[in-house]
C-alpha positions as CSV (number, residue, x, y, z in Angstrom):
1,M,-13.4,20.2,-30.4
2,N,-9.7,19.4,-30.6
3,V,-7.6,18.3,-27.5
4,E,-6.1,21.8,-26.9
5,K,-9.5,23.5,-26.8
6,Y,-11.0,20.8,-24.8
7,L,-8.4,21.0,-22.1
8,K,-8.4,24.7,-22.0
9,N,-12.2,24.8,-21.6
10,L,-12.0,22.0,-18.9
11,I,-9.6,24.1,-16.9
12,T,-10.7,27.7,-17.4
13,A,-14.5,27.3,-17.7
14,V,-15.3,27.9,-14.0
15,P,-18.5,26.0,-13.0
16,E,-21.3,28.4,-12.1
17,Y,-23.8,26.2,-10.3
18,E,-27.4,27.3,-10.4
19,L,-29.7,26.1,-7.6
20,S,-32.5,23.9,-8.8
21,P,-36.1,24.1,-7.5
22,I,-35.3,20.9,-5.5
23,D,-32.2,22.5,-4.0
24,K,-34.1,25.6,-2.9
25,K,-36.8,23.4,-1.4
26,V,-34.3,21.4,0.6
27,I,-32.6,24.6,1.9
28,T,-35.9,26.2,2.8
29,F,-37.7,23.3,4.5
30,E,-34.8,21.1,5.7
31,G,-32.0,23.6,6.1
32,I,-28.5,24.3,4.7
33,E,-26.9,21.5,6.6
34,K,-29.1,18.9,4.9
35,F,-28.4,20.5,1.5
36,I,-24.6,20.3,2.1
37,F,-24.9,16.7,3.3
38,N,-26.9,15.7,0.2
39,K,-24.3,17.3,-2.1
40,L,-21.4,15.5,-0.4
41,N,-23.4,12.3,-0.7
42,S,-24.0,12.8,-4.5
43,S,-24.1,9.5,-6.4
44,R,-22.6,11.2,-9.4
45,Y,-19.2,11.5,-7.6
46,K,-19.0,8.7,-5.0
47,V,-17.7,5.2,-5.7
48,A,-19.4,3.4,-2.8
49,A,-22.1,4.1,-0.2
50,Y,-20.8,5.8,2.9
51,P,-21.1,3.7,6.1
52,G,-23.3,4.9,8.9
53,D,-20.5,6.1,11.1
54,L,-19.0,8.1,8.3
55,Q,-22.3,9.8,7.6
56,Q,-22.6,10.6,11.3
57,K,-19.1,12.2,11.2
58,M,-20.1,14.2,8.1
59,Q,-23.2,15.5,9.8
60,E,-21.3,16.5,13.0
61,K,-18.6,18.3,11.0
62,I,-21.2,20.1,8.8
63,H,-23.1,21.1,12.0
64,Y,-19.9,22.4,13.6
65,C,-18.9,24.5,10.5
66,V,-22.4,25.9,10.0
67,G,-22.9,26.6,13.7
68,N,-19.6,28.4,14.0
69,K,-20.0,30.3,10.7
70,L,-17.0,28.5,9.2
71,P,-16.3,27.4,5.6
72,I,-17.0,23.7,4.8
73,H,-13.4,22.5,4.9
74,M,-12.7,19.5,2.7
75,S,-9.2,17.8,3.0
76,V,-7.5,15.4,0.6
77,P,-4.8,13.4,2.3
78,F,-2.6,12.0,-0.4
79,G,0.8,10.3,-0.9
80,G,2.8,13.4,-1.8
81,Y,4.8,11.5,-4.5
82,K,4.4,10.1,-8.1
83,K,4.6,6.3,-8.4
84,W,8.2,5.8,-9.5
85,Q,7.5,3.4,-12.4
86,L,5.4,5.9,-14.2
87,P,7.0,7.9,-17.1
88,S,5.9,11.2,-15.5
89,A,7.7,10.4,-12.2
90,P,8.9,12.1,-10.0
91,L,6.6,15.0,-11.0
92,P,2.8,15.5,-11.2
93,D,1.0,15.0,-14.5
94,W,-2.5,15.4,-15.8
95,A,-3.9,13.1,-13.1
96,E,-3.4,15.8,-10.5
97,V,-5.1,18.4,-12.8
98,F,-8.1,16.1,-13.5
99,N,-8.5,15.5,-9.8
100,F,-8.7,19.2,-9.1
101,V,-11.3,19.7,-11.8
102,L,-13.5,16.9,-10.5
103,L,-13.3,18.2,-6.9
104,R,-14.0,21.8,-8.0
105,D,-17.2,20.6,-9.8
106,F,-18.1,18.4,-6.8
107,L,-18.0,21.3,-4.4
108,A,-19.4,24.1,-6.6
109,P,-23.0,23.6,-5.4
110,I,-22.0,24.1,-1.8
111,A,-19.9,27.2,-2.6
112,K,-23.0,28.6,-4.4
113,A,-25.5,27.9,-1.6
114,Y,-23.5,28.3,1.6
115,K,-22.7,31.8,2.8
116,Y,-19.3,31.0,4.3
117,G,-18.0,29.0,1.3
118,V,-15.7,26.0,0.8
119,I,-12.0,25.3,1.4
120,L,-10.4,22.5,-0.5
121,E,-7.1,21.5,1.1
122,Y,-4.7,18.9,-0.4
123,F,-2.6,17.4,2.4
124,S,0.7,15.7,1.5
125,D,1.8,12.6,3.5
126,E,5.3,12.6,2.1
127,V,7.1,13.0,5.5
128,F,7.6,9.2,5.9
129,V,7.6,8.0,2.2
130,A,11.4,8.0,1.9
131,R,11.5,5.8,5.0
132,M,8.8,3.5,3.8
133,N,9.2,3.1,0.0
134,N,12.8,4.1,-0.5
135,Y,11.9,7.3,-2.5
136,P,14.8,9.8,-2.7
137,Q,13.8,12.9,-0.6
138,K,14.8,15.1,-3.5
139,D,12.2,13.5,-5.7
140,L,9.6,13.9,-3.0
141,D,10.5,17.6,-2.6
142,Q,10.3,18.1,-6.4
143,Y,6.9,16.5,-6.6
144,N,5.5,18.6,-3.7
145,K,6.9,21.9,-5.0
146,E,5.5,21.2,-8.5
147,F,2.2,20.1,-7.1
148,E,1.9,23.3,-5.0
149,N,2.7,25.4,-8.1
150,I,0.1,23.6,-10.2
151,I,-2.6,24.1,-7.6
152,A,-1.6,27.7,-7.2
153,Y,-2.0,28.2,-10.9
154,L,-5.4,26.4,-11.0
155,S,-6.7,28.4,-8.1
156,K,-7.3,31.2,-10.6
157,Y,-10.2,29.1,-11.9
158,L,-12.4,28.6,-8.9
159,P,-16.1,29.5,-8.4
160,K,-16.8,32.4,-6.1
161,N,-16.8,31.4,-2.4
162,M,-14.3,28.6,-2.9
163,S,-10.5,28.5,-2.2
164,V,-7.8,25.8,-2.5
165,K,-4.6,25.3,-0.6
166,T,-1.8,22.8,-0.1
167,S,-0.3,21.5,3.2
168,K,2.0,18.8,4.5
169,I,2.1,16.6,7.6
170,R,5.6,18.1,8.2
171,D,3.9,21.5,8.7
172,Q,2.6,20.1,12.0
173,I,5.3,17.7,13.0
174,T,9.0,17.3,12.2
175,Q,10.3,14.3,10.3
176,K,12.6,13.4,13.2
177,E,9.6,13.4,15.6
178,I,7.3,11.4,13.4
179,L,9.9,8.8,12.6
180,S,10.7,8.4,16.3
181,R,7.0,7.8,16.9
182,F,7.0,5.2,14.1
183,E,10.0,3.4,15.6
184,A,8.3,3.3,19.0
185,A,5.2,1.7,17.5
186,I,6.8,-0.8,15.2
187,P,7.3,-3.6,17.8
188,E,3.6,-3.7,18.7
189,I,2.6,-3.6,15.0
190,K,5.1,-6.4,14.2
191,G,3.5,-8.5,16.9
192,V,0.2,-8.2,15.2
193,F,1.7,-8.9,11.8
194,V,3.4,-12.1,12.7
195,K,0.1,-13.5,14.0
196,L,-1.6,-13.0,10.6
197,P,-2.1,-16.0,8.3
198,K,0.9,-16.6,6.1
199,T,-1.2,-15.9,3.0
200,E,-2.2,-12.5,4.4
201,Q,1.5,-11.7,5.3
202,E,2.6,-12.6,1.8
203,K,-0.1,-10.5,0.2
204,M,1.0,-7.5,2.2
205,L,4.7,-8.0,1.4
206,K,3.9,-8.4,-2.3
207,K,2.0,-5.1,-2.3
208,T,5.0,-3.5,-0.5
209,E,7.4,-4.8,-3.2
210,R,5.3,-3.2,-5.9
211,N,5.5,0.2,-4.2
212,Y,9.2,0.0,-3.1
213,Q,11.5,1.9,-5.4
214,G,14.3,-0.3,-6.5
215,D,14.9,-3.9,-7.7
216,L,15.1,-6.3,-4.7
217,S,15.0,-9.5,-6.8
218,K,18.8,-10.1,-6.7
219,L,19.2,-9.7,-3.0
220,P,19.6,-12.7,-0.7
221,A,16.1,-13.9,0.4
222,K,16.6,-13.0,4.1
223,K,17.8,-9.4,3.3
224,R,15.0,-8.9,0.8
225,Y,12.4,-10.2,3.3
226,N,13.7,-7.9,6.1
227,I,13.5,-4.8,3.8
228,L,10.0,-5.6,2.7
229,L,8.9,-6.4,6.3
230,D,10.3,-3.1,7.6
231,S,8.5,-1.2,4.8
232,T,5.3,-3.0,5.4
233,L,5.5,-2.3,9.2
234,V,6.1,1.4,8.6
235,H,2.9,1.5,6.4
236,E,0.9,-0.4,9.0
237,V,2.1,2.0,11.7
238,F,0.9,4.9,9.6
239,I,-2.5,3.4,9.2
240,N,-3.1,1.7,12.5
241,S,-1.0,3.4,15.3
242,D,-1.5,6.5,17.3
243,W,1.5,8.4,15.8
244,D,-0.8,11.4,15.1
245,T,-1.7,12.2,18.7
246,D,-1.9,16.0,18.8
247,V,-1.3,16.1,15.1
248,P,-4.7,16.8,13.4
249,W,-3.2,17.1,9.9
250,A,-6.1,16.4,7.4
251,F,-8.6,15.3,10.1
252,A,-9.1,18.4,12.2
253,K,-12.4,19.1,13.9
254,D,-13.7,21.2,11.0
255,M,-12.3,19.0,8.2
256,I,-14.2,16.4,6.1
257,A,-11.7,14.1,4.5
258,I,-11.9,12.8,0.9
259,G,-10.3,9.5,-0.2
260,F,-10.2,7.5,-3.4
261,R,-9.5,4.0,-2.1
262,Y,-9.6,2.2,1.2
263,T,-11.4,5.0,2.9
264,K,-13.7,2.8,5.2
265,S,-15.0,5.3,7.7
266,W,-12.3,8.0,7.6
267,G,-13.2,9.7,4.3
268,L,-15.6,10.1,1.5
269,H,-14.9,7.5,-1.2
270,L,-15.1,9.6,-4.4
271,R,-14.0,9.2,-7.9
272,S,-10.6,10.7,-8.6
273,S,-11.6,12.0,-12.1
274,R,-14.6,11.7,-14.3
275,G,-13.5,8.4,-15.7
276,S,-11.6,6.8,-12.8
277,A,-11.3,6.0,-9.1
278,V,-7.5,5.6,-9.2
279,Q,-5.5,7.6,-6.7
280,F,-4.0,10.4,-8.7
281,W,-0.4,10.1,-7.3
282,I,-0.1,6.4,-8.3
283,G,-1.7,6.9,-11.7
284,I,-1.1,8.8,-14.9
285,G,-3.7,11.2,-16.4
286,A,-5.1,10.6,-19.9
287,L,-7.9,11.7,-22.1
288,Q,-10.2,8.9,-23.1
289,K,-11.4,9.3,-26.7
290,Q,-15.1,9.1,-27.1
291,N,-17.5,9.5,-30.0
292,R,-18.2,13.1,-29.4
293,G,-15.1,14.2,-27.5
294,Y,-13.0,13.2,-24.6
295,S,-13.3,12.3,-20.9
296,P,-10.5,12.8,-18.3
297,T,-9.3,9.6,-16.7
298,I,-6.5,8.2,-14.6
299,L,-4.7,5.0,-15.5
300,T,-2.9,2.7,-13.1
301,Y,0.6,1.7,-14.0
302,Q,-0.6,-1.7,-15.2
303,Q,-3.4,-0.1,-17.3
304,Y,-0.8,2.3,-18.8
305,L,1.4,-0.6,-19.8
306,E,-1.4,-2.6,-21.3
307,A,-2.7,0.4,-23.3
308,L,0.8,1.1,-24.5
309,K,1.3,-2.5,-25.6
310,E,-2.0,-2.6,-27.4
311,G,-1.2,0.7,-29.3
312,K,-4.1,2.5,-27.6
313,L,-2.0,5.4,-26.3
314,K,-0.6,8.4,-28.2
315,K,0.8,11.7,-27.0
316,E,-0.4,15.1,-28.1
317,K,1.4,18.3,-27.5
318,I,-0.4,20.9,-25.4
319,E,0.5,24.7,-25.1
320,I,-2.0,25.7,-22.4
321,F,0.6,26.1,-19.7
322,K,3.4,27.4,-22.1
323,N,6.1,25.1,-20.7
324,K,5.4,26.1,-17.1
325,F,5.0,22.5,-15.9
326,K,7.2,19.7,-17.3
327,N,4.5,17.0,-17.5
328,L,1.7,19.2,-18.8
329,N,3.2,20.0,-22.2
330,E,1.8,16.7,-23.6
331,V,-1.2,14.6,-22.8
332,F,-1.9,10.9,-23.4
333,I,-4.9,10.1,-25.6
334,L,-6.5,6.7,-24.9
335,T,-8.5,5.1,-27.7
336,A,-10.9,2.3,-27.5
C-alpha cells in the first residue's frame, strides 16, 4: 500500500469494534462500569500504570456518568500551540491527526458498548502561553483555528455514539482575569522556587529556555536570568497554584483527563500515537517505514533534527485534504 492510500485508509476507515465473548461476560457479570474501566486501563494504549488515586478518580467519574445517564467525557488538555522550532510551526501537522486517530481507536469499544456514548474534547491551554513562552498571540490564534478546523473535518470519521469537540480555557475565564490570578500567585511560588537546590533551579531554567521563543544567549546574564525566571514561575503557577478556582476547564466532574507526559494522578498516561508518547503539540508527525507498511509516530524536535542529519527523513506529497490544511499536503517518511 502506498503512502496516500495508507493515510486515506487510516483516516477514513472508521473503527467498528465488535464485542468479544470476554467483553460480553464482563458487562453481564461485572457491569458496564467495570467494562469501561477495563478499556480505559488497556495496556495497548497506556504508557505507565495508573496510580491508585487516579484509578479511584476514574471509577468515581465513570460511576457518575453511568449513574446520571451521561456520555463518558474524555478531555485532552494540551498546549494550544506548535513548538516554535519545528518546521510546521505555527500550525498543526500530522502529529495532531495521528493523535486523533489513536484516541478514536482507544475509545471505540466504549462507544460500542455504552448506551450514552463517548465525548472526546480537546482543551487548549493557550491563554497564558504568550505570557509564559513569548509566543506571538497571532501564532497561537492561527494554531487553534487550524486545529479546530482539522478536528471538525476528522469528526466525519467517528464510530457511532462518539463525538469530538474543541474548547479553550479562555472559554471559561478571560485572559485578563487569568493573568491577574497568575500575578497574585507568583510571589508564593517564587518563595518555593528559591528554596530548591541550585541544581534543580538550573534544570528548570534550562527547560524554560528550550521552550522560550527567541534567542536569549546575547542578553546580559542578569536580564536573561530574570526572563527565564519569570517564565519558569508562570509555568509553576499554572501547575501548582489555585488559579483555576471555579474554572473546571478540562477537569469538570464528568471529565476523565488524558495526558501524554507528567500526568501523575491528574490524567491517563497514554501513548500519543501508535509509535510514540511525545506530546503532539511539541512534536512533528511522521510515518515510520516498516517491512510491510507504515506506522504513525510523533518525533521530538531533537529526534527530527537527528533523523534529518542522518538522511532518514523524506517528504512525500499527499492529496487527501486537497490543500485544505497547510501542513497536511506533505508527510515525513522515517526510514530505519
